[in-house]
C-alpha positions as CSV (number, residue, x, y, z in Angstrom):
1,X,22.2,-2.7,-16.4
2,X,19.3,-2.9,-13.9
3,X,19.8,-0.3,-11.2
4,X,20.0,-3.5,-8.4
5,X,21.6,-6.3,-8.5
6,X,19.1,-8.1,-5.6
7,X,16.0,-6.1,-4.0
8,X,15.0,-8.3,-0.8
9,X,11.0,-7.7,-0.6
10,X,9.0,-8.0,3.1
11,X,5.7,-9.1,2.2
12,X,2.5,-8.8,4.5
13,X,0.5,-11.7,6.2
14,X,-2.4,-11.1,3.5
15,X,-2.6,-9.0,0.5
16,X,-3.8,-6.8,0.9
17,X,-4.9,-6.5,4.4
18,X,-6.4,-3.0,3.7
19,X,-9.2,-4.6,2.0
20,X,-10.0,-7.3,3.9
21,X,-11.8,-7.7,7.3
22,X,-10.0,-9.5,9.3
23,X,-9.9,-10.3,12.9
24,X,-6.4,-11.4,13.7
25,X,-6.7,-11.5,17.2
26,X,-3.7,-11.6,19.7
27,X,-2.1,-13.7,17.6
28,X,0.9,-10.6,17.6
29,X,0.8,-9.4,21.0
30,X,3.6,-10.8,22.3
31,X,6.1,-9.9,19.3
32,X,7.1,-6.7,18.2
33,X,5.2,-6.7,14.8
34,X,1.5,-5.8,13.9
35,X,-0.4,-8.5,13.1
36,X,0.4,-8.0,9.6
37,X,3.7,-9.7,10.9
38,X,5.5,-7.2,9.0
39,X,9.2,-8.0,10.7
40,X,11.6,-9.0,8.5
41,X,13.6,-12.2,9.2
42,X,17.3,-11.7,9.7
43,X,18.4,-13.4,7.1
44,X,17.9,-10.1,5.3
45,X,20.7,-8.9,6.7
46,X,23.6,-12.0,6.5
47,X,22.4,-12.6,2.8
48,X,22.5,-8.4,2.3
49,X,26.1,-8.6,4.3
50,X,27.7,-11.0,1.8
51,X,26.8,-9.7,-1.6
52,X,27.0,-6.0,-0.5
53,X,30.5,-6.8,0.6
54,X,31.3,-8.7,-2.7
55,X,30.2,-5.6,-4.6
56,X,26.6,-6.1,-5.6
57,X,23.7,-3.3,-5.2
58,X,21.4,-4.5,-2.7
59,X,18.5,-2.7,-0.9
60,X,15.6,-3.8,1.2
61,X,12.1,-3.7,0.5
62,X,9.6,-3.9,3.2
63,X,6.1,-3.3,1.9
64,X,4.4,-4.6,4.8
65,X,5.7,-1.4,6.4
66,X,4.8,0.8,4.2
67,X,1.3,0.1,3.5
68,X,0.9,-0.2,8.0
69,X,2.8,3.4,7.6
70,X,0.3,4.9,4.7
71,X,-3.1,3.9,3.6
72,X,-2.6,5.3,0.4
73,X,1.1,3.7,-0.7
74,X,0.9,2.4,-3.8
75,X,2.6,-1.1,-4.0
76,X,2.6,-1.4,-7.8
77,X,3.7,1.6,-8.8
78,X,6.5,1.3,-5.9
79,X,7.7,-2.2,-7.0
80,X,7.3,-0.8,-10.8
81,X,10.0,2.1,-9.8
82,X,12.3,-0.5,-8.4
83,X,14.1,-2.7,-11.7
84,X,16.0,-4.7,-10.0
85,X,17.6,-8.5,-11.3
86,X,17.0,-10.4,-8.8
87,X,13.9,-10.0,-6.3
88,X,14.3,-11.9,-3.2
89,X,10.9,-12.9,-1.0
90,X,11.4,-14.3,2.3
91,X,8.4,-17.2,3.2
92,X,10.1,-17.8,6.1
93,X,7.1,-18.6,9.1
94,X,3.8,-19.8,7.6
95,X,2.0,-16.7,8.2
96,X,3.2,-15.1,5.1
97,X,1.8,-18.2,2.5
98,X,-0.4,-15.6,1.0
99,X,1.5,-12.6,0.9
100,X,4.4,-13.2,-0.5
101,X,3.1,-15.4,-3.2
102,X,0.8,-12.3,-3.9
103,X,4.0,-10.1,-4.2
104,X,5.4,-12.0,-6.4
105,X,2.9,-12.4,-8.6
106,X,2.8,-8.6,-8.7
107,X,6.5,-8.1,-9.1
108,X,6.8,-10.4,-12.0
109,X,4.2,-9.0,-13.7
110,X,6.3,-5.3,-13.6
111,X,9.7,-7.3,-14.3
112,X,9.1,-10.3,-16.3
113,X,12.9,-10.2,-17.0
114,X,13.7,-10.5,-13.4
115,X,14.2,-13.4,-11.0
116,X,11.6,-14.0,-8.4
117,X,13.1,-16.0,-5.7
118,X,11.7,-17.3,-2.1
119,X,14.1,-18.7,0.5
120,X,12.9,-19.4,4.0
121,X,11.7,-22.5,6.3
122,X,8.4,-22.3,4.9
123,X,9.1,-22.0,1.3
124,X,12.0,-24.9,1.9
125,X,9.3,-27.1,3.0
126,X,6.7,-26.2,0.2
127,X,9.5,-25.9,-2.4
128,X,7.7,-28.5,-5.0
129,X,4.2,-27.4,-4.7
130,X,5.5,-23.6,-5.1
131,X,7.3,-24.5,-8.2
132,X,4.8,-26.5,-9.4
133,X,1.9,-24.0,-8.7
134,X,3.3,-20.8,-9.1
135,X,5.2,-19.7,-12.4
136,X,5.9,-16.6,-11.4
137,X,8.9,-18.2,-9.0
138,X,11.7,-18.7,-11.0
139,X,13.5,-20.4,-7.9
140,X,13.1,-21.6,-4.1
141,X,16.2,-21.1,-1.6
142,X,16.3,-24.4,0.4
143,X,17.6,-24.4,3.8
144,X,19.0,-22.5,6.8
145,X,22.0,-21.3,4.9
146,X,20.9,-19.5,2.2
147,X,24.1,-16.5,1.9
148,X,26.4,-18.4,0.2
149,X,23.7,-19.8,-2.5
150,X,22.4,-16.6,-3.2
151,X,25.8,-15.3,-3.7
152,X,26.6,-18.3,-6.5
153,X,23.3,-17.5,-8.0
154,X,23.7,-14.2,-8.7
155,X,27.3,-14.9,-10.3
156,X,26.0,-17.8,-12.2
157,X,22.7,-15.0,-13.8
158,X,26.0,-12.7,-14.2
159,X,27.5,-15.2,-16.3
160,X,24.9,-16.6,-18.1
161,X,26.3,-20.1,-16.8
162,X,24.0,-23.3,-15.7
163,X,22.6,-23.3,-12.0
164,X,23.2,-26.7,-11.8
165,X,26.3,-26.3,-9.3
166,X,24.4,-23.7,-7.6
167,X,23.3,-25.0,-4.0
168,X,20.4,-25.1,-2.1
169,X,18.1,-24.2,-4.6
170,X,15.3,-25.5,-6.3
171,X,14.4,-24.0,-9.7
172,X,12.5,-24.0,-13.1
173,X,14.6,-25.3,-16.6
174,X,12.7,-25.5,-19.5
175,X,9.3,-25.8,-17.8
176,X,10.4,-28.8,-15.5
177,X,11.1,-28.4,-12.0
178,X,14.6,-29.4,-10.7
179,X,16.2,-29.5,-7.1
180,X,20.4,-29.4,-6.5
181,X,19.0,-30.5,-2.5
182,X,20.8,-29.0,0.7
183,X,24.5,-29.4,0.5
184,X,25.6,-26.1,2.2
185,X,24.7,-26.5,6.1
186,X,26.8,-23.5,7.8
187,X,28.8,-25.0,10.3
188,X,30.3,-22.1,12.0
189,X,28.3,-18.9,12.4
190,X,31.4,-16.8,12.5
191,X,31.9,-17.6,8.4
192,X,28.2,-15.5,8.6
193,X,28.8,-11.6,8.1
194,X,26.7,-9.0,9.5
195,X,27.2,-5.7,8.7
196,X,24.9,-3.4,11.2
197,X,25.5,-0.2,9.4
198,X,24.2,-1.8,5.8
199,X,20.9,-0.6,6.8
200,X,21.8,3.5,7.2
201,X,23.8,2.8,3.8
202,X,21.3,1.7,2.2
203,X,18.2,4.1,3.8
204,X,20.7,6.6,2.4
205,X,21.0,5.4,-1.0
206,X,17.5,4.7,-1.9
207,X,16.0,7.3,0.3
208,X,13.8,5.0,2.0
209,X,13.9,4.6,5.6
210,X,10.4,3.4,6.0
211,X,11.5,0.4,3.5
212,X,14.1,-0.6,5.6
213,X,12.7,-0.8,8.6
214,X,12.6,-4.1,10.5
215,X,9.4,-3.5,12.1
216,X,6.7,-0.4,11.8
217,X,7.4,0.5,15.5
218,X,10.9,-0.1,15.3
219,X,11.2,3.8,15.2
220,X,10.1,4.1,18.7
221,X,11.3,0.9,20.2
222,X,14.6,0.1,18.4
223,X,15.6,-3.2,19.1
224,X,18.4,-4.8,17.1
225,X,19.5,-8.9,16.8
226,X,22.6,-10.5,17.8
227,X,22.2,-14.1,16.4
228,X,25.1,-16.5,18.6
229,X,23.3,-19.7,17.1
230,X,21.9,-21.8,14.0
231,X,19.2,-24.6,14.8
232,X,18.6,-25.5,18.8
233,X,19.1,-28.4,20.4
234,X,15.6,-28.0,22.3
235,X,12.8,-30.3,20.4
236,X,9.4,-28.4,21.0
237,X,6.9,-30.4,19.5
238,X,4.7,-27.0,17.8
239,X,7.9,-25.4,16.7
240,X,9.9,-25.6,12.7
241,X,12.8,-24.9,14.5
242,X,13.3,-27.7,16.9
243,X,16.1,-30.2,16.6
244,X,14.4,-32.9,14.9
245,X,12.4,-30.2,12.5
246,X,15.7,-29.1,11.6
247,X,17.4,-32.8,11.0
248,X,14.3,-33.6,8.7
249,X,13.9,-30.3,7.1
250,X,17.1,-28.9,6.3
251,X,19.7,-31.7,6.8
252,X,20.9,-29.6,10.3
253,X,22.3,-32.2,12.6
254,X,23.3,-29.9,15.4
255,X,23.3,-26.3,15.9
256,X,26.4,-24.1,14.5
257,X,27.3,-21.7,17.2
258,X,29.1,-17.7,16.9
259,X,32.3,-17.2,18.6
260,X,31.9,-14.9,22.1
261,X,34.5,-12.8,20.1
262,X,32.1,-12.4,16.6
263,X,29.5,-11.6,19.2
264,X,31.2,-9.0,21.4
265,X,32.2,-7.7,17.9
266,X,28.9,-7.3,16.2
267,X,27.7,-5.6,20.1
268,X,30.4,-3.2,19.2
269,X,29.6,-2.7,15.9
270,X,25.6,-1.8,16.8
271,X,27.3,0.3,19.3
272,X,28.4,2.7,16.4
273,X,25.4,2.6,15.1
274,X,22.4,2.6,17.1
275,X,21.6,3.4,20.5
276,X,18.7,0.4,21.2
277,X,18.3,-2.9,23.1
278,X,20.1,-5.6,21.4
279,X,18.2,-9.1,21.8
280,X,20.9,-12.1,22.1
281,X,19.4,-14.8,19.5
282,X,20.0,-18.5,21.5
283,X,20.6,-19.1,24.8
284,X,24.1,-18.8,25.8
285,X,24.4,-21.6,28.2
286,X,23.5,-23.8,25.2
287,X,27.2,-24.4,23.6
288,X,27.8,-25.6,26.9
289,X,29.3,-23.6,30.4
290,X,32.2,-22.9,29.2
291,X,30.9,-21.0,25.9
292,X,28.7,-18.4,28.5
293,X,31.7,-17.7,30.7
294,X,34.0,-16.5,27.9
295,X,31.5,-14.4,26.1
296,X,30.2,-12.6,29.6
297,X,34.0,-12.3,30.5
298,X,34.5,-10.3,27.1
299,X,31.4,-8.8,28.2
300,X,32.6,-7.7,31.0
301,X,35.7,-5.4,29.0
302,X,33.9,-4.0,27.0
303,X,30.7,-3.2,29.3
304,X,28.2,-2.7,26.4
305,X,26.2,1.0,26.8
306,X,23.1,-0.2,25.0
307,X,21.0,-2.8,26.9
308,X,21.4,-6.3,26.5
309,X,17.9,-9.1,26.5
310,X,19.0,-12.7,27.4
311,X,16.9,-15.5,26.3
312,X,16.6,-18.6,28.3
313,X,15.8,-22.0,27.8
314,X,15.9,-23.7,30.7
315,X,16.0,-21.5,34.2
316,X,19.3,-19.8,34.7
317,X,21.4,-20.6,37.4
318,X,22.2,-18.1,40.5
319,X,25.7,-18.2,38.9
320,X,24.5,-17.7,36.2
321,X,22.3,-14.8,36.7
322,X,25.0,-13.3,38.7
323,X,27.6,-13.5,35.8
324,X,25.3,-11.8,34.0
325,X,24.6,-9.0,36.5
326,X,28.7,-8.4,36.8
327,X,28.9,-8.1,32.9
328,X,26.8,-5.8,31.7
329,X,25.4,-1.9,32.6
330,X,21.7,-3.3,32.1
331,X,20.1,-6.4,31.1
332,X,16.4,-7.7,30.4
333,X,15.8,-11.5,30.4
334,X,13.1,-13.7,29.2
335,X,12.0,-17.2,29.6
336,X,9.0,-19.4,28.0
337,X,8.2,-22.0,30.2
338,X,5.2,-22.3,28.0
339,X,2.8,-23.6,31.2
340,X,3.0,-23.7,34.8
341,X,1.5,-27.4,34.5
342,X,4.4,-30.1,34.5
343,X,2.4,-32.2,32.3
344,X,1.9,-30.0,29.7
345,X,5.7,-28.3,29.6
346,X,7.3,-31.7,29.9
347,X,4.7,-33.0,26.8
348,X,6.6,-29.4,25.0
349,X,10.5,-30.5,25.9
350,X,11.1,-28.3,28.9
351,X,11.6,-30.3,31.7
352,X,12.1,-28.7,34.8
353,X,10.5,-27.7,38.2
354,X,8.0,-24.7,38.9
355,X,11.1,-24.1,41.7
356,X,13.3,-24.1,39.5
357,X,11.8,-22.0,36.9
358,X,10.4,-19.2,40.8
359,X,14.3,-19.1,42.1
360,X,15.6,-18.6,38.5
361,X,13.6,-15.5,38.7
362,X,14.4,-14.1,41.9
363,X,18.0,-14.6,41.3
364,X,17.9,-12.7,37.7
365,X,16.4,-10.0,39.9
366,X,18.9,-10.0,42.5
367,X,21.5,-10.0,39.9
368,X,20.1,-6.7,38.8
369,X,17.3,-7.7,35.5
370,X,15.6,-4.5,35.0
371,X,12.6,-6.8,33.6
372,X,12.2,-10.6,33.6
373,X,9.1,-11.8,31.3
374,X,7.9,-15.2,31.0
375,X,6.0,-16.4,28.3
376,X,3.1,-18.8,28.5
377,X,1.3,-20.4,25.9
378,X,-2.4,-22.0,24.9
379,X,-3.0,-24.5,22.8
380,X,-0.3,-26.9,23.7
381,X,-0.2,-30.9,23.8
382,X,-2.2,-32.1,27.6
383,X,-3.7,-28.8,28.4
384,X,-6.9,-28.2,28.8
385,X,-9.1,-24.9,29.7
386,X,-8.5,-25.7,33.6
387,X,-5.2,-25.7,33.1
388,X,-5.0,-22.6,31.5
389,X,-6.7,-21.1,34.3
390,X,-4.4,-22.8,36.6
391,X,-1.6,-21.0,34.8
392,X,-2.7,-17.3,34.9
393,X,-3.7,-18.0,38.5
394,X,0.5,-19.4,39.2
395,X,1.3,-15.8,37.3
396,X,-1.0,-13.2,39.9
397,X,0.5,-15.4,42.8
398,X,4.2,-15.4,41.7
399,X,3.6,-11.4,41.1
400,X,1.9,-11.3,44.6
401,X,5.1,-13.1,46.1
402,X,7.3,-11.6,44.1
403,X,6.6,-8.4,44.7
404,X,8.8,-6.8,42.0
405,X,6.1,-4.2,40.3
406,X,6.9,-3.8,36.4
407,X,10.4,-5.7,37.0
408,X,8.5,-9.0,36.5
409,X,6.3,-9.1,33.8
410,X,3.8,-12.9,32.9
411,X,2.4,-12.8,29.7
412,X,-0.1,-15.3,27.7
413,X,-1.2,-16.1,24.1
414,X,-2.3,-18.3,21.8
415,X,-0.2,-20.8,19.6
416,X,-1.5,-18.6,16.6
417,X,-2.5,-19.2,13.9
418,X,-0.4,-22.0,12.5
419,X,0.8,-25.2,14.2
420,X,4.6,-25.0,12.7
421,X,4.8,-27.1,9.2
422,X,8.0,-29.7,9.4
423,X,7.3,-29.8,13.3
424,X,6.4,-33.1,14.8
425,X,3.0,-31.7,16.2
426,X,2.1,-31.2,11.9
427,X,3.8,-34.6,10.7
428,X,2.5,-36.8,13.5
429,X,-0.5,-34.8,14.6
430,X,-2.5,-38.0,15.9
431,X,0.4,-39.1,18.1
432,X,0.3,-35.9,19.5
433,X,-3.3,-34.6,20.1
434,X,-3.9,-32.5,17.3
435,X,-6.0,-32.2,14.6
436,X,-5.0,-30.3,11.2
437,X,-7.5,-28.4,9.3
438,X,-4.8,-27.9,6.4
439,X,-1.6,-28.9,5.4
440,X,-0.6,-27.8,2.2
441,X,0.1,-24.2,1.2
442,X,-2.8,-23.6,-0.7
443,X,-5.0,-24.8,2.3
444,X,-3.1,-22.3,4.3
445,X,-3.3,-19.4,2.2
446,X,-7.2,-19.8,2.2
447,X,-7.2,-20.0,5.7
448,X,-5.3,-17.0,6.4
449,X,-8.3,-15.4,4.0
450,X,-11.3,-16.4,6.9
451,X,-12.6,-13.4,8.7
452,X,-11.3,-14.2,11.9
453,X,-8.6,-15.4,14.0
454,X,-10.6,-18.8,15.0
455,X,-11.0,-19.9,11.5
456,X,-7.5,-19.1,10.7
457,X,-6.6,-21.4,13.0
458,X,-4.9,-24.5,11.5
459,X,-5.7,-27.0,14.2
460,X,-7.4,-27.7,17.5
461,X,-6.3,-30.1,20.2
462,X,-7.7,-33.0,22.1
463,X,-7.8,-31.0,24.8
464,X,-9.1,-27.8,23.5
465,X,-11.5,-27.0,20.2
466,X,-10.6,-23.9,18.1
467,X,-13.6,-22.3,19.9
468,X,-12.0,-23.5,23.3
469,X,-8.4,-22.5,22.2
470,X,-10.5,-18.4,21.6
471,X,-12.3,-18.8,25.1
472,X,-9.5,-19.7,26.8
473,X,-7.4,-16.8,25.1
474,X,-9.7,-14.2,26.1
475,X,-10.8,-15.8,29.4
476,X,-6.9,-15.7,30.3
477,X,-5.9,-12.1,28.6
478,X,-8.8,-10.6,31.4
479,X,-7.8,-13.1,33.9
480,X,-3.9,-11.6,33.5
481,X,-4.8,-8.4,33.5
482,X,-6.7,-8.6,36.5
483,X,-3.7,-9.9,38.2
484,X,-1.8,-7.6,36.8
485,X,-3.3,-4.7,38.2
486,X,-3.3,-6.0,41.3
487,X,0.5,-6.4,41.7
488,X,0.4,-3.0,40.8
489,X,2.3,-4.1,37.3
490,X,-0.2,-1.7,35.2
491,X,-2.2,1.0,36.5
492,X,-6.2,1.4,37.0
493,X,-6.4,2.7,33.8
494,X,-4.3,1.0,31.5
495,X,-6.3,-2.6,33.1
496,X,-9.6,-0.9,32.1
497,X,-8.1,-0.4,28.7
498,X,-7.0,-3.8,28.1
499,X,-10.4,-5.3,29.7
500,X,-13.1,-3.1,27.2
501,X,-10.8,-4.4,24.3
502,X,-10.9,-7.7,25.0
503,X,-14.7,-7.2,25.9
504,X,-15.1,-5.7,22.3
505,X,-13.0,-8.5,20.7
506,X,-15.4,-11.4,21.8
507,X,-18.3,-9.3,20.7
508,X,-16.6,-8.8,17.4
509,X,-16.0,-12.6,17.0
510,X,-19.6,-13.1,17.7
511,X,-20.6,-10.0,14.7
512,X,-17.7,-12.0,12.5
513,X,-19.8,-15.3,12.7
514,X,-23.1,-13.9,12.4
515,X,-21.4,-12.2,9.5
516,X,-20.7,-15.3,7.9
517,X,-23.8,-16.9,8.1
518,X,-26.2,-13.5,6.4
519,X,-26.9,-12.8,2.7
520,X,-24.2,-11.4,1.8
521,X,-21.6,-12.1,3.6
522,X,-18.9,-10.0,2.0
523,X,-20.9,-6.4,2.9
524,X,-21.7,-7.5,6.3
525,X,-17.7,-8.2,7.0
526,X,-16.9,-5.4,5.0
527,X,-19.1,-2.8,7.4
528,X,-17.2,-4.8,10.3
529,X,-13.9,-3.8,8.5
530,X,-12.3,-0.7,10.4
531,X,-13.4,-1.7,13.7
532,X,-11.9,-5.1,13.4
533,X,-8.9,-3.6,12.5
534,X,-8.6,-1.9,15.4
535,X,-9.8,-4.9,17.6
536,X,-6.2,-7.0,16.0
537,X,-3.3,-5.3,18.3
538,X,-3.4,-4.7,22.3
539,X,-6.2,-7.1,23.2
540,X,-4.5,-10.0,26.2
541,X,-2.5,-7.2,27.1
542,X,-1.1,-3.8,26.3
543,X,1.5,-4.2,23.5
544,X,3.8,-1.6,25.3
545,X,4.3,-3.9,27.8
546,X,6.5,-5.1,25.6
547,X,8.9,-2.1,24.9
548,X,12.6,-2.3,25.6
549,X,14.4,0.6,24.3
550,X,13.9,3.9,26.4
551,X,15.4,6.0,23.9
552,X,14.0,6.3,19.5
553,X,15.9,6.3,17.1
554,X,16.3,10.1,16.6
555,X,19.1,9.0,19.6
556,X,21.3,6.9,17.3
557,X,21.4,9.9,14.0
558,X,24.5,11.1,15.8
559,X,26.4,8.0,16.2
560,X,25.3,6.3,13.0
561,X,26.4,9.6,10.9
562,X,29.6,10.0,12.8
563,X,30.3,5.8,11.8
564,X,29.8,6.6,7.7
565,X,31.9,10.2,8.5
566,X,34.7,7.3,9.8
567,X,34.1,5.1,8.0
568,X,33.7,2.6,10.0
């Protein structure tokens, strides 16, 4: 009998990044994880919650977090010591195209009799290529609703029955690839189980904290996710999670929502274990005004103690901002207009004016938002270098007018490293002004091994070449940094540190290009390895600007212990 029934494994973007000479660039400056993309998807929690609730022994193994924490961490040894009937590896976003496949090879070599399966958006999109070219993968779970299919798969293996009735999988049988198609799509998110205390229990059972961390900085900056929606009503052209992509690739015709009552239950459950920031995934007015009113009325009754982050896909009204302010003790806000330029924003499917955008920020700050973050992007349709410069100027002017200091933080970063497979821009690049340098999974795996993020990009646009995207990114980063310093958002010391790192990164890009043309590129790049690693974070901004939580995970230990004792 195996020690576990299911081990969910998260690989780094590139395996083994510790031995590669890579300048990832600012690809992760605006997300919690590092450029290794060590943050595992929320699907780990929902799959584990369902199977653990049915008596199966489940654990996580965040290899990427382990490899970041300890350069001497022996991946082969760690994998060989864990025995499981099924090893599930996420290939959700495409930056894991290299690491996920390589880790699957390692697992299959160590455990030839165990099943190795993949799942996620990118795994679904490329499932035929995966099963055709990678014999180490026994099955691929398809679509965005794989909790019940994973339970069906585990039961079929346990009973020794056919896989033909397992929903949402493609698999290999008798040397041939078969697919059962996507027949299970969750229509009511209330059906999905979220056991937020499970991570605490798994840590105690496995004596492995690092392997269960959602991302490497989670201990200092804990953030918990509450999902209000699966699917999306918006249609951003470069996103695999857009509504048209969901329908085309995952057979989801409309979003499914979690009821306000269930969302409150999730928040209550999190607060029984953790003190940290709670991020509400999904715009709370996406299902309609009645949904947000009900949710916020329940929040007023509950008065959650943890800080709540709300994300907005369109500028919130004054009424909504005020309602949020009345309903929670502490809250933050995020909105992603992508560009200040209406022509660029409209092409992305964001149809609102700058006046509405600015008014919403004012109302959020008046309502008591501790901070409001605004995110812009580089590499979009209709966006040239002048438009990017205009976004930076606009951000500086807005900071100057608002005089909100650290309570209003604009950010800008590149669309990197990839235009999502399955997105409108990926499927019809000419129509949207894109040129793609990779289409297949194999081609993207090769791109990921290039030594700098300029050469990893899988696209350029009619308005910005690869070189232009890189130059615009670093120039915009410097401009935004200067604007924040002038507005008093960051200190002169912090601004100077970013300035120096950005200039060093630009210089390193030139040295990489020279090394690639040298007689021995591998040796020349190896000499740059340590320097490149140090320049792959906090270049266009100080990553700590994104930290919400003011309490480390140590504050959660008494709560977690008491909840376990009381059996919550």
